[in-house]
C-alpha positions as CSV (number, residue, x, y, z in Angstrom):
1,X,76.1,118.6,127.8
2,X,78.0,116.1,129.8
3,X,78.2,112.6,128.2
4,X,82.2,112.7,127.7
5,X,82.8,113.9,131.3
6,X,85.9,113.5,133.7
7,X,86.9,112.1,129.9
8,X,90.2,112.4,127.8
9,X,90.2,112.3,124.8
10,X,93.1,112.1,122.0
11,X,91.8,113.8,119.6
12,X,94.3,113.6,115.9
13,X,93.8,116.2,113.2
14,X,92.3,117.8,115.2
15,X,92.8,121.4,113.4
16,X,92.0,121.9,109.6
17,X,92.9,123.1,106.1
18,X,91.2,126.0,106.2
19,X,88.2,128.0,107.7
20,X,85.0,126.0,108.7
21,X,84.1,122.4,110.0
22,X,86.7,120.0,109.1
23,X,86.1,116.1,110.7
24,X,88.8,116.5,113.5
25,X,87.9,120.1,114.4
26,X,84.4,119.4,115.0
27,X,85.3,116.4,116.9
28,X,87.8,118.9,119.4
29,X,84.4,121.4,120.0
30,X,81.9,118.9,120.2
31,X,83.5,116.7,122.7
32,X,84.8,119.4,124.7
33,X,81.4,120.7,124.6
34,X,80.1,117.7,126.5
35,X,82.9,117.6,128.9
36,X,85.9,116.0,127.7
37,X,89.2,117.2,127.9
38,X,90.8,117.8,124.3
39,X,94.1,116.6,123.8
40,X,94.4,117.6,119.9
41,X,96.8,116.7,117.5
42,X,97.9,117.8,114.3
43,X,101.3,118.6,113.0
44,X,100.8,122.3,112.3
45,X,100.4,124.5,114.8
46,X,98.3,127.2,112.4
47,X,95.9,124.5,111.8
48,X,95.2,124.1,115.3
49,X,94.3,127.6,116.0
50,X,90.9,128.1,115.1
51,X,90.1,124.1,117.0
52,X,91.3,126.0,120.0
53,X,89.5,129.1,120.0
54,X,86.5,127.8,119.5
55,X,86.7,125.3,122.3
56,X,88.4,127.8,124.6
57,X,85.6,130.4,124.1
58,X,82.7,127.7,125.1
59,X,84.9,127.2,128.2
60,X,86.4,124.1,127.5
61,X,89.1,122.2,128.1
62,X,91.9,121.7,125.4
63,X,95.4,121.3,125.3
64,X,97.9,120.7,121.9
65,X,100.6,118.7,121.1
66,X,102.2,118.9,117.7
67,X,102.4,115.2,116.2
68,X,102.6,113.6,112.9
69,X,101.1,110.4,113.0
70,X,103.0,108.8,109.9
71,X,106.2,108.9,113.1
72,X,105.9,106.2,115.4
73,X,108.3,108.3,117.7
74,X,106.3,111.2,117.1
75,X,102.9,109.4,117.9
76,X,104.5,107.4,120.9
77,X,105.4,111.0,122.2
78,X,101.8,112.3,122.2
79,X,100.4,109.5,124.1
80,X,102.9,109.5,126.9
81,X,102.1,112.9,127.3
82,X,98.8,113.1,127.5
83,X,99.0,110.2,130.1
84,X,101.6,112.0,132.2
85,X,99.7,115.9,132.0
86,X,96.2,113.9,132.4
87,X,96.8,110.2,133.6
88,X,94.4,108.6,131.6
89,X,93.7,107.8,127.6
90,X,90.1,107.0,127.3
91,X,89.5,108.3,124.2
92,X,90.8,108.3,120.6
93,X,89.6,109.5,117.7
94,X,91.8,109.5,114.3
95,X,90.4,111.6,111.8
96,X,94.1,112.4,109.4
97,X,93.6,111.5,105.8
98,X,93.5,113.1,102.4
99,X,93.2,111.6,98.6
100,X,95.0,111.7,95.4
101,X,93.5,110.8,92.6
102,X,94.1,107.7,90.0
103,X,94.0,104.0,89.6
104,X,96.4,101.6,89.8
105,X,97.6,102.7,86.5
106,X,98.0,106.4,87.1
107,X,99.3,106.5,90.8
108,X,102.7,106.1,91.2
109,X,104.9,103.2,93.6
110,X,105.8,107.0,95.5
111,X,102.0,108.0,95.8
112,X,100.3,104.4,96.6
113,X,103.0,104.3,100.0
114,X,101.8,107.7,101.0
115,X,97.9,107.4,101.0
116,X,98.8,103.7,102.6
117,X,101.2,105.9,105.1
118,X,99.0,108.7,105.7
119,X,95.7,107.4,105.4
120,X,95.8,103.5,106.9
121,X,99.5,103.4,108.9
122,X,98.7,106.3,110.5
123,X,95.7,104.6,112.3
124,X,97.7,101.7,112.7
125,X,100.4,103.6,114.9
126,X,98.0,105.6,117.0
127,X,96.5,102.6,117.9
128,X,99.6,100.7,118.6
129,X,100.9,103.0,121.5
130,X,97.1,103.9,122.3
131,X,95.6,100.1,123.1
132,X,98.8,99.4,125.7
133,X,97.7,102.9,127.8
134,X,93.8,101.7,127.7
135,X,94.7,98.1,128.7
136,X,96.3,98.8,131.6
137,X,93.7,101.6,133.0
138,X,91.2,99.1,132.6
139,X,89.5,100.3,129.6
140,X,88.6,102.8,126.7
141,X,86.9,103.7,122.8
142,X,88.5,104.1,120.0
143,X,86.6,106.2,116.7
144,X,88.5,105.6,113.6
145,X,87.4,107.6,110.4
146,X,87.1,106.1,107.2
147,X,85.3,106.6,104.1
148,X,82.9,105.1,101.7
149,X,85.5,105.2,99.8
150,X,86.4,102.2,101.4
151,X,83.1,100.5,101.0
152,X,81.9,101.5,97.0
153,X,83.0,103.2,94.7
154,X,82.2,107.3,95.1
155,X,82.5,108.7,91.6
156,X,86.4,108.9,91.3
157,X,89.2,107.0,90.6
158,X,91.2,107.1,94.0
159,X,92.9,103.7,94.4
160,X,95.2,104.5,96.9
161,X,92.8,105.9,99.1
162,X,90.2,103.5,98.6
163,X,91.8,100.9,99.5
164,X,93.8,102.3,102.8
165,X,90.5,103.1,104.0
166,X,89.2,99.9,103.5
167,X,91.9,99.0,105.7
168,X,90.7,101.0,108.3
169,X,87.4,99.7,108.4
170,X,88.7,95.7,108.7
171,X,91.7,97.0,111.1
172,X,89.0,98.5,113.1
173,X,87.2,95.6,113.7
174,X,90.2,93.3,114.9
175,X,91.4,95.5,117.5
176,X,87.4,95.7,118.6
177,X,87.5,91.4,118.8
178,X,91.4,91.2,119.7
179,X,90.7,93.6,122.6
180,X,87.2,93.1,124.0
181,X,88.4,91.2,127.0
182,X,90.4,94.6,127.9
183,X,87.3,96.4,128.3
184,X,88.5,98.4,124.8
185,X,85.9,99.7,122.2
186,X,87.1,100.5,118.7
187,X,84.7,101.2,115.6
188,X,84.1,103.4,112.8
189,X,82.7,106.5,111.4
190,X,82.6,106.5,107.9
191,X,81.8,109.5,106.1
192,X,80.5,110.9,102.1
193,X,80.7,113.6,100.4
194,X,80.8,115.5,103.2
195,X,81.6,119.8,102.8
196,X,84.8,120.3,104.4
197,X,87.0,122.3,104.1
198,X,89.0,119.8,102.0
199,X,86.8,120.6,98.8
200,X,88.1,124.1,98.6
201,X,92.1,123.5,99.9
202,X,92.3,120.4,98.0
203,X,90.0,118.1,96.1
204,X,88.4,120.8,93.5
205,X,92.0,121.7,92.2
206,X,92.3,117.8,91.9
207,X,88.7,117.3,90.3
208,X,87.6,120.0,88.7
209,X,90.4,122.4,87.8
210,X,89.6,124.5,91.0
211,X,85.8,125.0,90.3
212,X,84.0,124.6,93.4
213,X,81.1,124.9,92.5
214,X,81.1,122.4,89.9
215,X,82.5,120.2,92.2
216,X,79.8,120.3,95.1
217,X,77.0,120.0,92.2
218,X,78.4,116.6,91.5
219,X,78.5,115.6,94.7
220,X,75.4,117.0,96.0
221,X,74.0,114.8,93.0
222,X,74.7,111.6,94.3
223,X,73.2,112.4,97.5
224,X,69.6,111.2,98.4
225,X,68.9,113.3,101.2
226,X,69.6,116.6,98.6
227,X,71.7,118.0,100.4
228,X,75.8,117.4,102.3
229,X,76.8,117.4,105.2
230,X,79.9,118.6,107.0
231,X,82.7,117.4,109.7
232,X,80.2,117.6,112.6
233,X,77.7,115.5,111.1
234,X,80.9,112.7,111.6
235,X,81.4,114.3,115.1
236,X,78.1,113.1,116.4
237,X,78.6,109.7,115.2
238,X,81.5,109.8,117.0
239,X,80.5,110.9,119.7
240,X,78.1,108.3,120.4
241,X,80.5,105.7,119.5
242,X,82.9,107.4,122.1
243,X,80.6,107.5,125.3
244,X,79.1,105.5,127.4
245,X,75.6,104.9,125.5
246,X,77.5,102.9,123.0
247,X,79.0,100.7,125.9
248,X,77.6,97.8,123.9
249,X,78.9,98.9,120.3
250,X,82.0,97.7,118.9
251,X,84.0,96.2,115.9
252,X,81.1,98.1,113.5
253,X,81.0,101.4,111.6
254,X,78.0,104.1,111.4
255,X,78.1,105.4,107.9
256,X,77.8,109.2,107.5
257,X,76.4,109.9,103.6
258,X,72.7,111.5,103.6
259,X,72.3,107.3,102.0
260,X,74.8,107.7,98.8
261,X,76.1,104.1,99.4
262,X,72.5,102.6,99.6
263,X,72.0,103.8,96.2
264,X,72.2,101.3,93.7
265,X,73.6,103.7,91.0
């Protein structure tokens, strides 16, 4: 379990809105298990507590830093702190995101702007402040978490979220090509209908009047494999893309959705 030994990994959204395996928490625990020093970012200290507990219980190395990834000064401070404390920034994994329902006619202008800021501008800001560090040290790996909503209709109108996640995929490609000569690889993980703590904390209330079982059943019915993954499935894809095993992989994405986007209906 040493695929990331000697690497320093900044992971945003490394906490979770509830118990269980969100994408960020799963990535932080798995990367630490694989030997990385994890610099875990979240805006809420309570969200990070379980992440730190899990990593520490396994003997991994984790440091936390409170950061609002929609605020440039906050992000710059986090990247500067990481470099000052550990001397490098080898891996950046972006996991912050969340949806609001509604198409253009229903989504307010304020909510549209907030969706772009939270889901897309946050990725731009972390890359903006991490890339100069990676470039100076001779390379690095960036893994951005997108969504199948950025590829196709996934069952609910969420125009702001879908547009932002499509933007994450294309932003990742631009970074990959522009900075290939700097030794920086950039790829995206595209998770589908996962059962993460977000389902209970937010999505059920938005879509099924709080009926978690009804939401889970509706989501699972779209998946050819017949079951929902969780944040650990996203994390394993991110691990590959962040590791040296993917040294010849950049500017692309891995879809983690149980076959959902391959369906024609």
